[in-house]
PDB file of N, H, CA, C and O in Angstrom:
ATOM      1  N   MET A   1      48.793 110.530  28.199  1.00  0.00           N
ATOM      2  CA  MET A   1      48.204 109.875  27.037  1.00  0.00           C
ATOM      3  C   MET A   1      47.306 110.679  26.653  1.00  0.00           C
ATOM      4  O   MET A   1      46.507 111.396  27.255  1.00  0.00           O
ATOM      5  N   ARG A   2      47.566 110.445  25.375  1.00  0.00           N
ATOM      6  H   ARG A   2      48.215 109.862  24.886  1.00  0.00           H
ATOM      7  CA  ARG A   2      46.958 111.022  24.151  1.00  0.00           C
ATOM      8  C   ARG A   2      45.791 109.960  23.641  1.00  0.00           C
ATOM      9  O   ARG A   2      45.911 108.741  23.769  1.00  0.00           O
ATOM     10  N   VAL A   3      44.679 110.594  23.062  1.00  0.00           N
ATOM     11  H   VAL A   3      44.582 111.584  22.959  1.00  0.00           H
ATOM     12  CA  VAL A   3      43.391 109.624  22.636  1.00  0.00           C
ATOM     13  C   VAL A   3      43.248 110.639  21.560  1.00  0.00           C
ATOM     14  O   VAL A   3      43.189 111.853  21.754  1.00  0.00           O
ATOM     15  N   LYS A   4      43.186 109.900  20.143  1.00  0.00           N
ATOM     16  H   LYS A   4      43.235 108.913  19.985  1.00  0.00           H
ATOM     17  CA  LYS A   4      42.741 110.031  18.857  1.00  0.00           C
ATOM     18  C   LYS A   4      41.398 110.057  18.736  1.00  0.00           C
ATOM     19  O   LYS A   4      40.969 108.999  18.278  1.00  0.00           O
ATOM     20  N   THR A   5      40.668 110.771  18.945  1.00  0.00           N
ATOM     21  H   THR A   5      41.017 111.631  19.317  1.00  0.00           H
ATOM     22  CA  THR A   5      39.464 110.993  18.810  1.00  0.00           C
ATOM     23  C   THR A   5      38.588 111.222  17.057  1.00  0.00           C
ATOM     24  O   THR A   5      38.835 112.094  16.224  1.00  0.00           O
ATOM     25  N   SER A   6      37.473 110.002  16.969  1.00  0.00           N
ATOM     26  H   SER A   6      37.273 109.294  17.646  1.00  0.00           H
ATOM     27  CA  SER A   6      36.910 110.131  15.509  1.00  0.00           C
ATOM     28  C   SER A   6      35.013 109.855  15.945  1.00  0.00           C
ATOM     29  O   SER A   6      34.593 109.646  17.084  1.00  0.00           O
ATOM     30  N   ALA A   7      34.564 109.899  15.275  1.00  0.00           N
ATOM     31  H   ALA A   7      34.905 110.069  14.350  1.00  0.00           H
ATOM     32  CA  ALA A   7      33.070 109.811  14.851  1.00  0.00           C
ATOM     33  C   ALA A   7      32.967 108.327  14.107  1.00  0.00           C
ATOM     34  O   ALA A   7      33.782 107.760  13.380  1.00  0.00           O
ATOM     35  N   LEU A   8      31.860 107.982  14.495  1.00  0.00           N
ATOM     36  H   LEU A   8      31.198 108.443  15.086  1.00  0.00           H
ATOM     37  CA  LEU A   8      31.128 106.250  13.645  1.00  0.00           C
ATOM     38  C   LEU A   8      30.456 107.084  13.156  1.00  0.00           C
ATOM     39  O   LEU A   8      30.075 108.147  13.644  1.00  0.00           O
ATOM     40  N   TYR A   9      30.170 106.413  11.619  1.00  0.00           N
ATOM     41  H   TYR A   9      30.479 105.548  11.222  1.00  0.00           H
ATOM     42  CA  TYR A   9      29.092 106.569  10.721  1.00  0.00           C
ATOM     43  C   TYR A   9      28.725 105.185  10.432  1.00  0.00           C
ATOM     44  O   TYR A   9      29.456 104.223  10.198  1.00  0.00           O
ATOM     45  N   MET A  10      27.372 105.273  10.496  1.00  0.00           N
ATOM     46  H   MET A  10      26.778 106.055  10.686  1.00  0.00           H
ATOM     47  CA  MET A  10      26.613 104.159  10.162  1.00  0.00           C
ATOM     48  C   MET A  10      25.197 104.499   9.358  1.00  0.00           C
ATOM     49  O   MET A  10      24.339 105.314   9.697  1.00  0.00           O
ATOM     50  N   SER A  11      25.210 103.580   8.125  1.00  0.00           N
ATOM     51  H   SER A  11      25.907 102.918   7.850  1.00  0.00           H
ATOM     52  CA  SER A  11      24.404 103.922   7.219  1.00  0.00           C
ATOM     53  C   SER A  11      24.055 102.649   6.207  1.00  0.00           C
ATOM     54  O   SER A  11      24.958 102.016   5.660  1.00  0.00           O
ATOM     55  N   GLY A  12      22.618 102.337   6.013  1.00  0.00           N
ATOM     56  H   GLY A  12      21.885 102.851   6.456  1.00  0.00           H
ATOM     57  CA  GLY A  12      22.358 101.501   5.564  1.00  0.00           C
ATOM     58  C   GLY A  12      21.668 100.321   6.362  1.00  0.00           C
ATOM     59  O   GLY A  12      20.850 100.540   7.256  1.00  0.00           O
ATOM     60  N   TYR A  13      22.088  98.961   5.945  1.00  0.00           N
ATOM     61  H   TYR A  13      22.753  98.783   5.219  1.00  0.00           H
ATOM     62  CA  TYR A  13      20.786  97.934   7.294  1.00  0.00           C
ATOM     63  C   TYR A  13      22.433  97.736   7.333  1.00  0.00           C
ATOM     64  O   TYR A  13      23.357  97.990   6.560  1.00  0.00           O
ATOM     65  N   LEU A  14      22.297  97.134   8.679  1.00  0.00           N
ATOM     66  H   LEU A  14      21.546  96.928   9.306  1.00  0.00           H
ATOM     67  CA  LEU A  14      23.102  96.364   9.549  1.00  0.00           C
ATOM     68  C   LEU A  14      22.428  95.088  10.673  1.00  0.00           C
ATOM     69  O   LEU A  14      21.639  95.236  11.606  1.00  0.00           O
ATOM     70  N   ASP A  15      23.015  93.976  10.211  1.00  0.00           N
ATOM     71  H   ASP A  15      23.655  93.855   9.453  1.00  0.00           H
ATOM     72  CA  ASP A  15      21.995  93.176  11.079  1.00  0.00           C
ATOM     73  C   ASP A  15      22.452  93.139  12.596  1.00  0.00           C
ATOM     74  O   ASP A  15      23.619  93.349  12.929  1.00  0.00           O
ATOM     75  N   GLY A  16      21.701  92.929  13.249  1.00  0.00           N
ATOM     76  H   GLY A  16      20.753  92.759  12.979  1.00  0.00           H
ATOM     77  CA  GLY A  16      21.313  92.767  14.766  1.00  0.00           C
ATOM     78  C   GLY A  16      20.680  92.226  15.616  1.00  0.00           C
ATOM     79  O   GLY A  16      19.724  91.539  15.253  1.00  0.00           O
ATOM     80  N   VAL A  17      20.924  92.320  16.740  1.00  0.00           N
ATOM     81  H   VAL A  17      21.700  92.877  17.035  1.00  0.00           H
ATOM     82  CA  VAL A  17      19.103  91.040  17.720  1.00  0.00           C
ATOM     83  C   VAL A  17      18.985  92.648  17.862  1.00  0.00           C
ATOM     84  O   VAL A  17      19.651  93.672  17.712  1.00  0.00           O
ATOM     85  N   GLN A  18      17.273  92.050  18.380  1.00  0.00           N
ATOM     86  H   GLN A  18      16.731  91.218  18.502  1.00  0.00           H
ATOM     87  CA  GLN A  18      16.666  93.054  18.951  1.00  0.00           C
ATOM     88  C   GLN A  18      16.239  92.439  20.409  1.00  0.00           C
ATOM     89  O   GLN A  18      15.679  91.361  20.612  1.00  0.00           O
ATOM     90  N   ASN A  19      16.624  93.344  21.296  1.00  0.00           N
ATOM     91  H   ASN A  19      17.079  94.220  21.131  1.00  0.00           H
ATOM     92  CA  ASN A  19      16.772  93.008  22.607  1.00  0.00           C
ATOM     93  C   ASN A  19      15.460  92.868  23.609  1.00  0.00           C
ATOM     94  O   ASN A  19      15.141  91.981  24.402  1.00  0.00           O
ATOM     95  N   PHE A  20      14.851  94.089  23.247  1.00  0.00           N
ATOM     96  H   PHE A  20      15.109  94.809  22.603  1.00  0.00           H
ATOM     97  CA  PHE A  20      13.335  94.565  24.204  1.00  0.00           C
ATOM     98  C   PHE A  20      12.778  95.454  23.623  1.00  0.00           C
ATOM     99  O   PHE A  20      13.375  96.037  22.718  1.00  0.00           O
ATOM    100  N   TRP A  21      11.515  95.797  23.968  1.00  0.00           N
ATOM    101  H   TRP A  21      11.030  95.323  24.703  1.00  0.00           H
ATOM    102  CA  TRP A  21      10.883  97.029  23.235  1.00  0.00           C
ATOM    103  C   TRP A  21      10.616  98.059  24.815  1.00  0.00           C
ATOM    104  O   TRP A  21      10.445  97.662  25.967  1.00  0.00           O
ATOM    105  N   ALA A  22      10.666  99.291  24.335  1.00  0.00           N
ATOM    106  H   ALA A  22      10.806  99.614  23.399  1.00  0.00           H
ATOM    107  CA  ALA A  22      10.090  99.776  25.552  1.00  0.00           C
ATOM    108  C   ALA A  22       9.296 101.122  24.868  1.00  0.00           C
ATOM    109  O   ALA A  22       9.674 101.859  23.957  1.00  0.00           O
ATOM    110  N   LYS A  23       7.922 101.147  25.751  1.00  0.00           N
ATOM    111  H   LYS A  23       7.615 100.548  26.491  1.00  0.00           H
ATOM    112  CA  LYS A  23       7.527 102.075  25.324  1.00  0.00           C
ATOM    113  C   LYS A  23       7.516 103.458  25.691  1.00  0.00           C
ATOM    114  O   LYS A  23       7.808 103.577  26.881  1.00  0.00           O
ATOM    115  N   MET A  24       7.306 104.470  25.164  1.00  0.00           N
ATOM    116  H   MET A  24       7.069 104.374  24.198  1.00  0.00           H
ATOM    117  CA  MET A  24       7.741 106.211  25.413  1.00  0.00           C
ATOM    118  C   MET A  24       6.490 106.445  26.090  1.00  0.00           C
ATOM    119  O   MET A  24       5.730 105.494  26.276  1.00  0.00           O
ATOM    120  N   HIS A  25       6.092 107.997  26.609  1.00  0.00           N
ATOM    121  H   HIS A  25       6.710 108.770  26.458  1.00  0.00           H
ATOM    122  CA  HIS A  25       5.110 108.597  27.348  1.00  0.00           C
ATOM    123  C   HIS A  25       4.597 109.091  26.331  1.00  0.00           C
ATOM    124  O   HIS A  25       3.870 110.024  26.671  1.00  0.00           O
ATOM    125  N   ASP A  26       4.608 108.880  24.827  1.00  0.00           N
ATOM    126  H   ASP A  26       5.199 108.122  24.551  1.00  0.00           H
ATOM    127  CA  ASP A  26       4.145 109.461  24.162  1.00  0.00           C
ATOM    128  C   ASP A  26       3.317 108.200  22.820  1.00  0.00           C
ATOM    129  O   ASP A  26       3.115 108.233  21.607  1.00  0.00           O
ATOM    130  N   ASN A  27       3.096 107.345  23.800  1.00  0.00           N
ATOM    131  H   ASN A  27       3.260 107.318  24.786  1.00  0.00           H
ATOM    132  CA  ASN A  27       3.271 105.757  22.907  1.00  0.00           C
ATOM    133  C   ASN A  27       3.644 105.147  21.591  1.00  0.00           C
ATOM    134  O   ASN A  27       3.270 104.214  20.880  1.00  0.00           O
ATOM    135  N   GLN A  28       4.710 106.259  21.586  1.00  0.00           N
ATOM    136  H   GLN A  28       5.014 107.017  22.163  1.00  0.00           H
ATOM    137  CA  GLN A  28       6.147 105.563  20.571  1.00  0.00           C
ATOM    138  C   GLN A  28       6.565 104.377  21.009  1.00  0.00           C
ATOM    139  O   GLN A  28       6.315 104.010  22.157  1.00  0.00           O
ATOM    140  N   TRP A  29       7.114 103.783  20.320  1.00  0.00           N
ATOM    141  H   TRP A  29       7.318 104.081  19.388  1.00  0.00           H
ATOM    142  CA  TRP A  29       7.884 102.241  20.816  1.00  0.00           C
ATOM    143  C   TRP A  29       9.067 102.582  20.508  1.00  0.00           C
ATOM    144  O   TRP A  29       9.128 103.361  19.557  1.00  0.00           O
ATOM    145  N   LEU A  30      10.511 102.126  21.205  1.00  0.00           N
ATOM    146  H   LEU A  30      10.461 101.493  21.977  1.00  0.00           H
ATOM    147  CA  LEU A  30      11.934 102.170  20.967  1.00  0.00           C
ATOM    148  C   LEU A  30      12.200 100.271  20.708  1.00  0.00           C
ATOM    149  O   LEU A  30      11.387  99.390  20.987  1.00  0.00           O
ATOM    150  N   ALA A  31      13.165 100.148  20.289  1.00  0.00           N
ATOM    151  H   ALA A  31      13.826 100.864  20.063  1.00  0.00           H
ATOM    152  CA  ALA A  31      13.472  98.585  20.061  1.00  0.00           C
ATOM    153  C   ALA A  31      14.856  98.933  20.729  1.00  0.00           C
ATOM    154  O   ALA A  31      15.605  99.784  20.249  1.00  0.00           O
ATOM    155  N   GLY A  32      15.039  98.477  21.455  1.00  0.00           N
ATOM    156  H   GLY A  32      14.431  97.786  21.845  1.00  0.00           H
ATOM    157  CA  GLY A  32      16.545  97.758  22.377  1.00  0.00           C
ATOM    158  C   GLY A  32      17.315  97.253  21.499  1.00  0.00           C
ATOM    159  O   GLY A  32      16.823  96.125  21.465  1.00  0.00           O
ATOM    160  N   ILE A  33      18.125  97.230  20.786  1.00  0.00           N
ATOM    161  H   ILE A  33      18.525  98.146  20.814  1.00  0.00           H
ATOM    162  CA  ILE A  33      18.854  96.282  19.740  1.00  0.00           C
ATOM    163  C   ILE A  33      20.749  96.368  20.038  1.00  0.00           C
ATOM    164  O   ILE A  33      21.334  97.276  20.628  1.00  0.00           O
ATOM    165  N   THR A  34      21.314  95.239  19.474  1.00  0.00           N
ATOM    166  H   THR A  34      20.840  94.501  18.994  1.00  0.00           H
ATOM    167  CA  THR A  34      22.804  94.903  19.633  1.00  0.00           C
ATOM    168  C   THR A  34      23.238  95.048  17.793  1.00  0.00           C
ATOM    169  O   THR A  34      22.690  94.482  16.847  1.00  0.00           O
ATOM    170  N   VAL A  35      24.002  95.681  17.790  1.00  0.00           N
ATOM    171  H   VAL A  35      24.447  96.141  18.559  1.00  0.00           H
ATOM    172  CA  VAL A  35      24.790  96.080  16.332  1.00  0.00           C
ATOM    173  C   VAL A  35      26.295  95.282  16.646  1.00  0.00           C
ATOM    174  O   VAL A  35      26.729  94.898  17.732  1.00  0.00           O
ATOM    175  N   ARG A  36      26.836  95.195  15.460  1.00  0.00           N
ATOM    176  H   ARG A  36      26.483  95.507  14.577  1.00  0.00           H
ATOM    177  CA  ARG A  36      28.215  94.505  15.628  1.00  0.00           C
ATOM    178  C   ARG A  36      28.733  95.754  14.331  1.00  0.00           C
ATOM    179  O   ARG A  36      28.193  95.896  13.234  1.00  0.00           O
ATOM    180  N   VAL A  37      29.552  96.298  14.708  1.00  0.00           N
ATOM    181  H   VAL A  37      29.990  96.183  15.599  1.00  0.00           H
ATOM    182  CA  VAL A  37      30.096  97.453  13.715  1.00  0.00           C
ATOM    183  C   VAL A  37      31.662  97.128  13.583  1.00  0.00           C
ATOM    184  O   VAL A  37      32.365  96.796  14.538  1.00  0.00           O
ATOM    185  N   THR A  38      32.089  97.267  12.302  1.00  0.00           N
ATOM    186  H   THR A  38      31.518  97.536  11.526  1.00  0.00           H
ATOM    187  CA  THR A  38      33.786  96.771  11.848  1.00  0.00           C
ATOM    188  C   THR A  38      33.788  98.173  11.275  1.00  0.00           C
ATOM    189  O   THR A  38      32.918  98.861  10.741  1.00  0.00           O
ATOM    190  N   ASP A  39      35.061  98.360  11.570  1.00  0.00           N
ATOM    191  H   ASP A  39      35.767  97.802  12.004  1.00  0.00           H
ATOM    192  CA  ASP A  39      35.784  99.231  10.854  1.00  0.00           C
ATOM    193  C   ASP A  39      35.890  99.251   8.865  1.00  0.00           C
ATOM    194  O   ASP A  39      35.444  98.651   7.887  1.00  0.00           O
ATOM    195  N   ALA A  40      36.585 100.117   9.146  1.00  0.00           N
ATOM    196  H   ALA A  40      36.947 100.604   9.940  1.00  0.00           H
ATOM    197  CA  ALA A  40      36.875 100.121   7.475  1.00  0.00           C
ATOM    198  C   ALA A  40      37.468  98.875   6.958  1.00  0.00           C
ATOM    199  O   ALA A  40      37.099  98.006   6.169  1.00  0.00           O
ATOM    200  N   GLY A  41      38.740  99.133   7.830  1.00  0.00           N
ATOM    201  H   GLY A  41      39.040  99.839   8.472  1.00  0.00           H
ATOM    202  CA  GLY A  41      39.633  97.551   7.262  1.00  0.00           C
ATOM    203  C   GLY A  41      39.252  96.591   7.292  1.00  0.00           C
ATOM    204  O   GLY A  41      39.517  95.801   6.387  1.00  0.00           O
ATOM    205  N   GLY A  42      38.455  96.241   8.360  1.00  0.00           N
ATOM    206  H   GLY A  42      38.240  96.883   9.096  1.00  0.00           H
ATOM    207  CA  GLY A  42      37.889  94.880   8.805  1.00  0.00           C
ATOM    208  C   GLY A  42      38.546  94.379   9.574  1.00  0.00           C
ATOM    209  O   GLY A  42      38.868  93.222   9.304  1.00  0.00           O
ATOM    210  N   ASN A  43      39.049  94.959  10.849  1.00  0.00           N
ATOM    211  H   ASN A  43      38.787  95.899  11.068  1.00  0.00           H
ATOM    212  CA  ASN A  43      40.713  94.660  11.649  1.00  0.00           C
ATOM    213  C   ASN A  43      39.878  94.380  12.523  1.00  0.00           C
ATOM    214  O   ASN A  43      39.570  93.254  12.914  1.00  0.00           O
ATOM    215  N   ASN A  44      39.229  96.005  13.077  1.00  0.00           N
ATOM    216  H   ASN A  44      39.480  96.920  12.759  1.00  0.00           H
ATOM    217  CA  ASN A  44      38.522  95.871  14.326  1.00  0.00           C
ATOM    218  C   ASN A  44      37.161  95.868  14.557  1.00  0.00           C
ATOM    219  O   ASN A  44      36.670  96.239  13.491  1.00  0.00           O
ATOM    220  N   SER A  45      36.050  95.604  15.552  1.00  0.00           N
ATOM    221  H   SER A  45      36.449  95.303  16.418  1.00  0.00           H
ATOM    222  CA  SER A  45      34.786  95.402  15.556  1.00  0.00           C
ATOM    223  C   SER A  45      34.115  95.895  17.364  1.00  0.00           C
ATOM    224  O   SER A  45      34.700  95.840  18.445  1.00  0.00           O
ATOM    225  N   VAL A  46      32.930  96.275  17.079  1.00  0.00           N
ATOM    226  H   VAL A  46      32.454  96.320  16.200  1.00  0.00           H
ATOM    227  CA  VAL A  46      32.538  96.173  18.276  1.00  0.00           C
ATOM    228  C   VAL A  46      31.303  96.311  18.560  1.00  0.00           C
ATOM    229  O   VAL A  46      30.545  97.045  17.924  1.00  0.00           O
ATOM    230  N   GLU A  47      30.943  95.550  19.642  1.00  0.00           N
ATOM    231  H   GLU A  47      31.558  94.955  20.159  1.00  0.00           H
ATOM    232  CA  GLU A  47      29.260  95.439  19.736  1.00  0.00           C
ATOM    233  C   GLU A  47      28.911  96.362  20.447  1.00  0.00           C
ATOM    234  O   GLU A  47      29.484  96.720  21.476  1.00  0.00           O
ATOM    235  N   ILE A  48      27.512  97.043  19.760  1.00  0.00           N
ATOM    236  H   ILE A  48      27.046  96.752  18.924  1.00  0.00           H
ATOM    237  CA  ILE A  48      27.101  98.750  20.209  1.00  0.00           C
ATOM    238  C   ILE A  48      25.245  98.350  20.550  1.00  0.00           C
ATOM    239  O   ILE A  48      24.393  97.921  19.771  1.00  0.00           O
ATOM    240  N   ASP A  49      25.152  98.682  21.906  1.00  0.00           N
ATOM    241  H   ASP A  49      25.844  99.031  22.539  1.00  0.00           H
ATOM    242  CA  ASP A  49      23.649  98.288  22.469  1.00  0.00           C
ATOM    243  C   ASP A  49      22.975  99.862  22.324  1.00  0.00           C
ATOM    244  O   ASP A  49      23.325 100.711  23.144  1.00  0.00           O
ATOM    245  N   MET A  50      22.159 100.154  21.426  1.00  0.00           N
ATOM    246  H   MET A  50      21.874  99.464  20.760  1.00  0.00           H
ATOM    247  CA  MET A  50      21.134 101.401  21.728  1.00  0.00           C
ATOM    248  C   MET A  50      19.991 101.462  21.515  1.00  0.00           C
ATOM    249  O   MET A  50      19.630 100.363  21.094  1.00  0.00           O
ATOM    250  N   LEU A  51      18.886 102.401  21.585  1.00  0.00           N
ATOM    251  H   LEU A  51      19.179 103.294  21.927  1.00  0.00           H
ATOM    252  CA  LEU A  51      17.701 102.544  21.415  1.00  0.00           C
ATOM    253  C   LEU A  51      17.450 103.294  19.893  1.00  0.00           C
ATOM    254  O   LEU A  51      17.929 104.304  19.377  1.00  0.00           O
ATOM    255  N   VAL A  52      16.419 102.245  19.432  1.00  0.00           N
ATOM    256  H   VAL A  52      16.029 101.425  19.851  1.00  0.00           H
ATOM    257  CA  VAL A  52      15.899 103.297  17.970  1.00  0.00           C
ATOM    258  C   VAL A  52      14.707 102.875  17.974  1.00  0.00           C
ATOM    259  O   VAL A  52      14.271 101.968  18.682  1.00  0.00           O
ATOM    260  N   THR A  53      14.082 103.549  17.139  1.00  0.00           N
ATOM    261  H   THR A  53      14.436 104.286  16.563  1.00  0.00           H
ATOM    262  CA  THR A  53      12.548 103.976  16.542  1.00  0.00           C
ATOM    263  C   THR A  53      12.025 102.891  15.940  1.00  0.00           C
ATOM    264  O   THR A  53      12.620 102.347  15.010  1.00  0.00           O
ATOM    265  N   ALA A  54      10.977 102.500  16.352  1.00  0.00           N
ATOM    266  H   ALA A  54      10.494 102.942  17.107  1.00  0.00           H
ATOM    267  CA  ALA A  54      10.121 101.307  15.978  1.00  0.00           C
ATOM    268  C   ALA A  54      10.620 101.169  14.273  1.00  0.00           C
ATOM    269  O   ALA A  54      10.912 100.040  13.879  1.00  0.00           O
ATOM    270  N   ASP A  55      10.700 102.287  13.341  1.00  0.00           N
ATOM    271  H   ASP A  55      10.463 103.204  13.661  1.00  0.00           H
ATOM    272  CA  ASP A  55      10.447 102.276  12.199  1.00  0.00           C
ATOM    273  C   ASP A  55      11.878 102.012  11.414  1.00  0.00           C
ATOM    274  O   ASP A  55      12.026 101.689  10.235  1.00  0.00           O
ATOM    275  N   ALA A  56      13.079 102.291  12.616  1.00  0.00           N
ATOM    276  H   ALA A  56      12.959 102.553  13.574  1.00  0.00           H
ATOM    277  CA  ALA A  56      14.721 101.829  12.303  1.00  0.00           C
ATOM    278  C   ALA A  56      14.443 100.635  11.877  1.00  0.00           C
ATOM    279  O   ALA A  56      14.616 100.472  10.669  1.00  0.00           O
ATOM    280  N   ILE A  57      14.004  99.596  12.578  1.00  0.00           N
ATOM    281  H   ILE A  57      13.863  99.729  13.559  1.00  0.00           H
ATOM    282  CA  ILE A  57      14.308  98.130  12.447  1.00  0.00           C
ATOM    283  C   ILE A  57      13.297  97.381  11.693  1.00  0.00           C
ATOM    284  O   ILE A  57      12.087  97.544  11.851  1.00  0.00           O
ATOM    285  N   THR A  58      14.002  96.285  10.601  1.00  0.00           N
ATOM    286  H   THR A  58      14.985  96.153  10.473  1.00  0.00           H
ATOM    287  CA  THR A  58      13.011  95.204   9.982  1.00  0.00           C
ATOM    288  C   THR A  58      13.129  93.936  10.353  1.00  0.00           C
ATOM    289  O   THR A  58      14.022  93.644  11.147  1.00  0.00           O
ATOM    290  N   GLU A  59      12.488  93.209   9.986  1.00  0.00           N
ATOM    291  H   GLU A  59      11.762  93.447   9.340  1.00  0.00           H
ATOM    292  CA  GLU A  59      12.517  91.624  10.338  1.00  0.00           C
ATOM    293  C   GLU A  59      13.037  91.408   9.525  1.00  0.00           C
ATOM    294  O   GLU A  59      12.675  91.886   8.451  1.00  0.00           O
ATOM    295  N   ALA A  60      14.845  90.068   9.652  1.00  0.00           N
ATOM    296  H   ALA A  60      15.139  89.680  10.525  1.00  0.00           H
ATOM    297  CA  ALA A  60      15.338  89.611   8.689  1.00  0.00           C
ATOM    298  C   ALA A  60      14.388  88.394   7.574  1.00  0.00           C
ATOM    299  O   ALA A  60      13.675  87.448   7.907  1.00  0.00           O
ATOM    300  N   PRO A  61      14.663  88.785   6.528  1.00  0.00           N
ATOM    301  CA  PRO A  61      14.266  88.086   5.566  1.00  0.00           C
ATOM    302  C   PRO A  61      14.580  86.512   6.064  1.00  0.00           C
ATOM    303  O   PRO A  61      15.599  86.079   6.603  1.00  0.00           O
ATOM    304  N   SER A  62      13.486  85.891   5.734  1.00  0.00           N
ATOM    305  H   SER A  62      12.659  86.242   5.295  1.00  0.00           H
ATOM    306  CA  SER A  62      13.199  84.300   6.014  1.00  0.00           C
ATOM    307  C   SER A  62      14.495  83.289   4.780  1.00  0.00           C
ATOM    308  O   SER A  62      14.885  83.481   3.628  1.00  0.00           O
ATOM    309  N   VAL A  63      14.751  82.306   5.766  1.00  0.00           N
ATOM    310  H   VAL A  63      14.435  82.149   6.701  1.00  0.00           H
ATOM    311  CA  VAL A  63      16.040  81.689   4.686  1.00  0.00           C
ATOM    312  C   VAL A  63      15.349  80.376   4.268  1.00  0.00           C
ATOM    313  O   VAL A  63      15.302  79.511   5.142  1.00  0.00           O
ATOM    314  N   SER A  64      14.769  80.071   2.989  1.00  0.00           N
ATOM    315  H   SER A  64      14.806  80.774   2.279  1.00  0.00           H
ATOM    316  CA  SER A  64      14.445  78.769   2.965  1.00  0.00           C
ATOM    317  C   SER A  64      15.213  77.933   2.515  1.00  0.00           C
ATOM    318  O   SER A  64      14.895  76.744   2.503  1.00  0.00           O
TER     319      SER A  64
END
């Protein structure tokens, strides 16, 4: 079996869910988040769990 390799490039804002906070030894905070990433054609998607720095997330705008 051969597997085609490729990279995942994410930029801009993605909707996601914050699951937890984790404090690092230097007092910085990491957010444990889950985001859904879809391919350019919109045919395939995957949910990715990752840790990001606190400045990489923002609160969703409130809907009125």
